C-alpha positions as CSV (number, residue, x, y, z in Angstrom):
1,M,0.0,0.0,0.0
2,S,1.4,3.4,-1.0
3,K,2.2,6.1,1.7
4,T,-0.4,8.4,0.1
5,L,-3.1,5.7,0.4
6,V,-2.1,4.9,3.9
7,I,-2.7,8.6,4.8
8,A,-6.1,8.6,3.1
9,V,-7.2,5.5,5.0
10,L,-6.0,7.1,8.3
11,V,-7.9,10.4,7.6
12,T,-11.0,8.4,6.8
13,S,-10.8,6.3,9.9
14,V,-10.2,9.3,12.2
15,F,-13.0,11.5,10.8
16,G,-15.4,8.8,9.6
17,A,-16.4,8.0,6.0
18,L,-16.1,10.8,3.5
19,S,-19.3,11.7,1.6
20,A,-19.7,10.3,-1.9
21,E,-20.6,13.9,-3.0
22,A,-17.7,15.6,-1.1
23,A,-15.9,18.3,-3.0
24,E,-12.3,17.6,-4.0
25,W,-11.0,20.3,-1.6
26,P,-13.9,21.1,0.6
27,E,-12.5,23.0,3.5
28,W,-9.4,24.6,5.1
29,R,-6.4,22.1,4.8
30,G,-8.3,19.8,2.4
31,P,-10.4,16.7,2.9
32,G,-10.4,16.0,6.7
33,G,-8.7,19.3,7.4
34,Q,-5.3,17.6,8.0
35,G,-3.1,19.3,5.4
36,H,-2.7,16.2,3.1
37,A,-3.3,15.9,-0.6
38,S,-3.3,12.9,-2.9
39,A,-2.0,15.0,-5.9
40,R,0.9,13.6,-7.8
41,N,3.6,15.0,-10.1
42,L,3.6,18.4,-8.5
43,P,6.2,21.0,-9.3
44,I,8.9,21.8,-6.7
45,Q,10.2,24.9,-8.6
46,W,8.4,28.0,-9.8
47,S,8.5,31.8,-9.9
48,D,6.1,34.5,-11.0
49,S,6.6,33.4,-14.6
50,E,8.0,29.9,-14.5
51,N,5.6,26.9,-14.3
52,V,2.6,29.2,-13.9
53,S,-0.4,27.9,-15.8
54,W,-2.4,31.0,-14.9
55,K,-2.4,34.0,-12.5
56,T,-5.6,35.8,-11.6
57,P,-5.6,39.1,-9.7
58,L,-8.0,39.2,-6.8
59,P,-10.0,42.2,-5.7
60,G,-10.1,43.3,-2.0
61,R,-8.2,41.8,0.8
62,G,-8.7,38.3,2.3
63,W,-6.6,35.5,3.7
64,S,-9.1,32.6,3.2
65,S,-7.8,29.6,1.5
66,P,-9.3,28.3,-1.8
67,V,-11.9,25.5,-1.7
68,V,-12.5,23.5,-4.9
69,D,-15.5,21.5,-6.3
70,G,-15.3,20.4,-9.9
71,N,-14.2,23.3,-12.1
72,Q,-15.0,25.9,-9.5
73,I,-12.5,27.5,-7.1
74,W,-14.0,29.6,-4.4
75,M,-12.6,32.2,-2.0
76,T,-13.8,35.1,0.1
77,T,-12.6,38.7,0.1
78,A,-13.3,42.0,1.8
79,L,-13.5,45.5,0.2
80,E,-12.3,47.9,2.8
81,T,-13.2,51.6,3.1
82,K,-10.7,53.1,5.5
83,A,-11.9,55.2,8.4
84,K,-10.9,58.8,8.5
85,P,-8.1,59.5,11.1
86,E,-10.5,61.5,13.4
87,D,-13.1,58.7,13.3
88,A,-10.5,56.0,14.0
89,A,-9.2,58.0,17.0
90,R,-12.8,58.4,18.3
91,R,-13.5,54.7,18.1
92,L,-10.2,53.6,19.6
93,K,-10.6,55.9,22.6
94,G,-10.4,53.8,25.8
95,N,-8.8,50.9,24.0
96,T,-5.5,50.4,26.0
97,G,-4.1,47.7,23.7
98,D,-0.9,48.3,21.7
99,Q,-1.8,46.1,18.7
100,P,-1.4,47.5,15.2
101,L,-5.1,47.7,14.2
102,V,-7.1,48.4,11.0
103,L,-10.2,50.6,11.4
104,L,-12.7,50.9,8.6
105,E,-15.6,53.2,7.7
106,K,-17.2,50.2,5.9
107,V,-16.5,46.6,4.9
108,D,-18.2,44.7,2.1
109,L,-17.7,41.0,2.1
110,F,-17.7,38.9,-1.1
111,A,-17.4,35.4,-2.5
112,I,-15.3,34.9,-5.6
113,C,-15.4,32.0,-8.0
114,L,-12.7,31.2,-10.6
115,D,-12.6,28.7,-13.4
116,R,-10.2,26.0,-12.4
117,R,-9.0,25.4,-16.0
118,T,-8.4,29.0,-17.1
119,G,-8.4,31.2,-14.0
120,K,-11.2,33.3,-15.4
121,Q,-13.5,34.9,-12.9
122,L,-17.0,33.2,-12.9
123,H,-18.7,34.9,-10.0
124,Y,-18.2,37.9,-7.7
125,I,-21.0,37.8,-5.2
126,P,-21.8,40.5,-2.5
127,L,-22.7,38.7,0.7
128,L,-22.7,41.0,3.7
129,S,-21.9,44.7,4.5
130,E,-21.2,46.5,7.7
131,K,-20.6,50.2,8.6
132,E,-18.0,51.0,11.2
133,P,-17.1,47.3,11.8
134,Q,-15.0,46.5,14.8
135,W,-11.3,46.7,14.2
136,A,-9.0,43.9,13.1
137,H,-5.3,43.3,13.6
138,E,-3.2,44.4,10.6
139,L,-1.9,40.8,10.2
140,N,-5.5,39.6,9.9
141,S,-8.2,40.4,7.3
142,Y,-12.0,40.7,7.4
143,A,-12.2,37.6,5.2
144,S,-9.7,35.2,6.9
145,P,-12.0,32.2,7.7
146,T,-11.9,29.7,4.8
147,P,-15.4,28.7,3.5
148,V,-16.8,25.2,3.2
149,I,-18.1,23.8,0.0
150,E,-20.2,20.7,-0.8
151,S,-22.2,19.7,-3.9
152,G,-24.2,22.8,-4.9
153,R,-23.5,25.0,-1.8
154,L,-20.8,27.2,-0.4
155,Y,-20.9,28.3,3.2
156,C,-18.9,31.6,4.0
157,H,-18.3,32.6,7.6
158,F,-17.0,36.0,8.7
159,G,-17.3,35.6,12.4
160,A,-19.2,38.4,14.1
161,F,-19.9,40.0,10.7
162,G,-22.1,37.1,9.6
163,T,-22.5,33.8,7.7
164,A,-23.9,33.3,4.2
165,C,-24.8,30.4,2.0
166,V,-24.4,30.5,-1.8
167,N,-25.9,28.3,-4.6
168,T,-22.7,27.4,-6.5
169,K,-24.6,26.6,-9.7
170,N,-26.1,30.0,-10.2
171,G,-24.5,32.3,-7.6
172,A,-27.7,33.1,-5.7
173,V,-27.4,33.9,-2.0
174,L,-29.7,31.4,-0.3
175,W,-29.5,32.8,3.2
176,T,-27.5,35.0,5.6
177,N,-27.3,35.2,9.4
178,S,-25.8,38.2,11.1
179,T,-27.3,37.7,14.5
180,L,-24.3,36.1,16.3
181,R,-22.2,39.0,17.7
182,I,-19.0,38.9,19.7
183,M,-15.9,41.2,20.1
184,H,-13.1,39.5,18.2
185,E,-10.5,42.2,19.1
186,N,-8.3,41.1,16.2
187,G,-10.9,40.3,13.6
188,P,-12.5,36.9,12.5
189,G,-10.3,33.9,12.2
190,S,-12.1,30.6,13.0
191,S,-13.1,28.6,9.9
192,P,-16.4,26.6,9.8
193,I,-16.8,22.8,9.5
194,L,-19.8,20.8,8.3
195,W,-21.4,17.9,10.1
196,R,-24.5,16.4,8.5
197,D,-27.0,19.3,8.4
198,F,-25.0,21.6,10.7
199,L,-22.5,24.2,10.0
200,I,-20.4,24.4,13.2
201,V,-18.4,27.5,14.1
202,H,-16.5,28.9,17.1
203,L,-17.4,32.3,18.5
204,D,-14.8,33.0,21.1
205,G,-14.5,36.7,21.8
206,S,-13.2,38.9,24.6
207,D,-16.8,39.4,25.8
208,T,-18.6,36.0,25.3
209,Q,-17.4,32.6,24.2
210,S,-19.4,29.7,22.7
211,I,-19.6,27.1,20.0
212,V,-22.6,27.3,17.6
213,A,-24.2,25.0,15.0
214,L,-26.3,26.6,12.2
215,D,-28.8,24.6,10.2
216,K,-27.1,24.6,6.9
217,R,-30.5,24.6,5.1
218,T,-31.8,27.8,6.7
219,G,-28.9,29.5,8.5
220,K,-30.9,29.5,11.8
221,V,-29.2,28.5,15.1
222,A,-29.7,24.8,15.8
223,W,-27.7,24.9,19.1
224,Q,-25.3,27.2,20.9
225,T,-23.2,26.1,23.9
226,P,-21.4,28.6,26.1
227,R,-17.8,27.7,27.2
228,S,-17.9,26.4,30.7
229,G,-14.2,26.5,31.6
230,T,-12.9,29.1,34.0
231,M,-10.8,31.7,32.2
232,P,-8.5,34.6,33.2
233,E,-10.1,37.9,34.5
234,N,-8.4,39.8,31.6
235,P,-10.9,39.7,28.7
236,Q,-8.0,39.9,26.2
237,L,-6.9,36.4,27.4
238,R,-10.3,34.9,26.6
239,K,-10.5,35.2,22.8
240,S,-9.7,32.4,20.4
241,Y,-9.7,31.8,16.6
242,A,-9.2,28.0,16.4
243,T,-11.2,25.7,14.1
244,P,-13.1,22.7,15.4
245,A,-12.8,19.1,14.2
246,I,-15.2,16.1,14.0
247,V,-13.4,13.1,15.5
248,L,-14.4,9.5,15.7
249,V,-14.0,8.4,19.4
250,D,-14.8,4.8,20.3
251,G,-17.2,4.5,17.3
252,K,-19.0,7.8,18.0
253,E,-18.5,11.2,16.5
254,Q,-17.5,14.2,18.7
255,V,-16.6,17.8,18.1
256,F,-13.1,18.5,19.4
257,S,-13.1,22.3,20.0
258,Q,-10.2,24.5,21.1
259,G,-11.2,27.4,23.2
260,S,-9.1,29.7,25.4
261,D,-7.3,27.7,28.1
262,W,-9.5,24.6,27.5
263,L,-10.0,21.8,24.9
264,Y,-13.6,20.7,24.8
265,G,-15.6,17.7,23.5
266,Y,-19.2,18.1,22.4
267,D,-22.0,16.0,21.0
268,P,-22.4,17.4,17.4
269,A,-26.1,16.5,17.4
270,D,-27.1,18.9,20.2
271,G,-24.0,20.7,21.5
272,R,-24.0,18.9,24.8
273,E,-20.6,19.2,26.5
274,L,-19.1,15.8,27.0
275,W,-15.7,16.7,28.6
276,K,-13.1,19.4,28.9
277,L,-9.4,19.4,29.5
278,K,-7.4,22.4,30.7
279,Y,-4.2,23.1,28.8
280,G,-2.4,23.6,32.2
281,N,-0.8,26.9,31.0
282,L,-1.9,30.1,29.4
283,G,-3.7,29.4,26.1
284,F,-5.5,31.9,24.0
285,S,-5.6,33.5,20.5
286,Q,-5.1,30.2,18.8
287,S,-5.8,30.4,15.1
288,S,-4.1,27.1,14.0
289,R,-6.0,23.9,13.3
290,A,-5.1,20.7,15.3
291,V,-4.2,17.5,13.6
292,L,-5.0,13.9,14.6
293,G,-3.4,10.5,14.5
294,H,-2.2,7.6,16.6
295,G,-5.1,8.1,18.9
296,M,-4.0,11.7,19.7
297,M,-4.8,15.3,18.9
298,F,-1.8,17.6,18.3
299,L,-2.5,21.3,19.0
300,S,-0.9,24.6,19.7
301,T,-2.2,26.4,22.8
302,G,-1.9,29.8,21.3
303,F,-0.3,33.2,21.9
304,M,2.3,34.6,24.3
305,K,3.3,31.2,25.8
306,P,2.5,28.8,23.0
307,E,3.1,25.0,23.5
308,I,2.5,22.0,21.4
309,H,0.3,19.5,23.2
310,A,-0.5,15.9,22.4
311,V,-3.8,14.8,23.8
312,R,-4.7,11.1,23.9
313,Y,-8.3,10.1,23.6
314,G,-10.4,6.9,23.2
315,G,-10.3,3.6,24.8
316,G,-13.2,4.4,27.1
317,K,-11.2,7.0,29.0
318,A,-11.4,10.7,29.3
319,P,-8.9,12.6,27.1
320,E,-5.6,13.2,28.8
321,H,-2.3,14.9,28.1
322,A,0.3,12.6,26.6
323,W,3.2,15.0,26.2
324,K,4.0,18.7,25.5
325,Y,6.7,20.7,23.8
326,A,7.4,24.3,24.6
327,K,9.9,25.5,22.0
328,G,9.0,27.3,18.8
329,A,5.3,26.5,18.9
330,P,3.2,28.4,16.3
331,T,0.1,30.5,17.0
332,M,-1.1,30.9,13.4
333,S,0.4,28.2,11.3
334,S,-1.0,24.7,12.0
335,P,1.1,21.6,12.7
336,L,1.4,18.8,10.2
337,L,1.5,15.0,10.9
338,V,3.2,12.8,8.4
339,G,3.5,9.2,9.6
340,E,5.1,9.3,13.0
341,E,6.7,12.7,12.6
342,L,5.0,16.0,13.6
343,Y,6.2,19.2,11.9
344,F,5.5,22.8,12.8
345,V,7.0,26.2,12.1
346,S,7.1,29.3,14.4
347,D,5.3,32.5,13.4
348,S,8.4,34.6,13.5
349,G,11.8,33.6,12.2
350,G,10.5,30.4,10.6
351,M,12.0,27.9,13.0
352,L,10.9,24.5,11.7
353,T,10.7,21.7,14.3
354,C,10.2,17.9,13.7
355,L,9.2,15.8,16.6
356,D,8.4,12.1,17.2
357,A,4.6,12.3,17.3
358,L,4.4,9.3,19.7
359,T,6.8,10.7,22.4
360,G,7.4,14.3,21.7
361,Q,11.1,13.7,21.3
362,E,12.9,16.2,19.1
363,H,14.4,15.1,15.8
364,Y,15.5,18.5,14.6
365,R,15.0,22.3,14.8
366,E,16.2,24.2,11.8
367,R,15.7,27.9,10.8
368,L,13.9,28.5,7.5
369,G,13.7,32.2,7.9
370,G,10.7,34.4,7.2
371,N,7.4,34.7,9.1
372,Y,4.5,32.2,8.8
373,S,0.7,32.4,8.9
374,S,0.0,29.8,6.2
375,S,-0.3,26.1,7.3
376,P,2.0,23.5,5.7
377,L,0.9,21.0,3.1
378,H,2.0,17.4,2.5
379,A,1.6,16.3,-1.1
380,D,3.4,14.1,-3.5
381,G,5.9,12.9,-0.9
382,R,7.0,16.4,0.0
383,I,6.2,19.2,2.5
384,Y,5.4,22.7,1.2
385,L,5.7,25.7,3.6
386,S,4.7,29.2,2.5
387,N,5.5,32.4,4.4
388,R,4.4,36.0,4.6
389,E,7.3,37.1,2.4
390,G,5.9,35.1,-0.6
391,K,8.4,32.3,-0.4
392,T,7.5,28.6,-0.4
393,I,10.1,26.2,0.8
394,V,9.8,22.5,-0.2
395,I,11.4,20.0,2.2
396,D,11.7,16.2,2.3
397,P,9.7,14.5,5.1
398,G,11.8,12.5,7.6
399,K,13.9,12.7,10.7
400,Q,16.7,14.5,8.8
401,F,16.3,18.1,7.6
402,K,16.5,18.4,3.8
403,V,15.5,21.4,1.7
404,L,14.5,20.4,-1.9
405,A,13.7,23.9,-3.3
406,E,12.9,27.5,-2.5
407,N,10.4,29.5,-4.6
408,Q,9.6,33.2,-4.6
409,L,6.3,34.9,-5.6
410,P,5.7,38.7,-5.3
411,G,3.5,39.7,-2.3
412,K,2.5,37.9,0.9
413,I,1.2,34.3,1.3
414,M,-1.2,34.2,4.2
415,A,-3.6,31.5,2.9
416,S,-2.7,27.8,2.9
417,P,-1.8,26.0,-0.3
418,V,-4.1,23.6,-2.2
419,A,-2.9,20.6,-4.3
420,L,-5.1,18.8,-6.9
421,D,-4.2,16.6,-9.8
422,R,-0.7,17.8,-10.7
423,S,-1.2,21.5,-9.8
424,L,-0.6,23.7,-6.8
425,F,-3.0,26.6,-6.1
426,L,-1.3,29.4,-4.1
427,R,-3.2,32.5,-3.0
428,T,-1.1,35.6,-2.3
429,D,-2.4,38.9,-1.0
430,T,-3.1,40.0,-4.6
431,A,-3.6,37.0,-6.8
432,L,-4.3,33.3,-7.1
433,Y,-1.8,31.2,-9.0
434,R,-2.1,27.8,-10.6
435,I,1.3,26.3,-10.6
436,E,2.1,23.2,-12.8
437,T,5.2,21.7,-14.3
438,A,5.2,23.0,-17.9
439,A,6.4,19.8,-19.4
440,R,3.5,17.8,-18.0
441,R,0.6,20.1,-18.9
């Protein structure tokens, strides 16, 4: 059995059977949300002109990753109308934080669809609009959560600014919901997931914290469960931007959900809390997505004092800590599990770490350089890591550090890469690229 097939079987066993009508790249980090692709014959070298099948400029500003169904590639974006300096000063009065913030007079939120073969724009759909929206961190955007796609429907989530459902066949907006309000402080970040007829999202603000399921057919709230774990008195330490996962535990599906300071388990059918586990240290402002394997979840606890934790679950026992690692843990980029090796790269300075996933023992720590928000991708027997300086470094998986190639595009890469067939799709802050080895087109 090939290594790629083994990974596909593992993802299916962890998350349950994949739908027969599932899109090829349905959500953030691909099928199962683990950062693995079955694509083959992918390029390892490119530039702005070399091995580029097409490049399509994108309007607005958004960090959401592409999702793909058939010939359609979908993303979200935000058109920003900057606030006047005097209005920005008025709205920031009383805010004692020292974060670099973006303040707008208005934000308009859109869904964009491109033709997979040609890169031609097929749809540009207005979804939601808000005057004087709450501020966002300058490293974030108002369209950072990645949408979810299934046959005929696209679900776009913008945190406190609302959620919308689009008919992907004709571009009609089927429903919107703008009733769920929280204070993000740094803008929206948590991506949605689908479970049966529910769209499940995190709403962890500085003011209130909960997990919510919307009926995907109507957009109405099906259930909402407040976070029950005790958190710090400082509201700034209560916010989170993590993405939940559906996990098969002892034959039953659960929602594994990272909130501030606590990992929770919920029944996806009704939102009932099943268990919670305290990180044991400060944990907030996570925006990475956990990965699973070997009966464990591997997660980053978040900002300021980030750690990588391995949490063991199943076997009729409550989840418990297996091991933790406290050097170079990311807060934005997600970890990647390949076989028995766990990889992650620090936000600043690009320190790449490879651990034994079973024990937490360090295999290596090597500096890539650069700053990372994008999550790594494993495809075609290689690992692709893209940074905010527009560089993608390709490495060989394994216990020994080996760089295969370094590739530069203009602009920033904040979104995570997508790999389908023999093509890579990379979103920068200004364009979407389809990258493919010229000799194999």
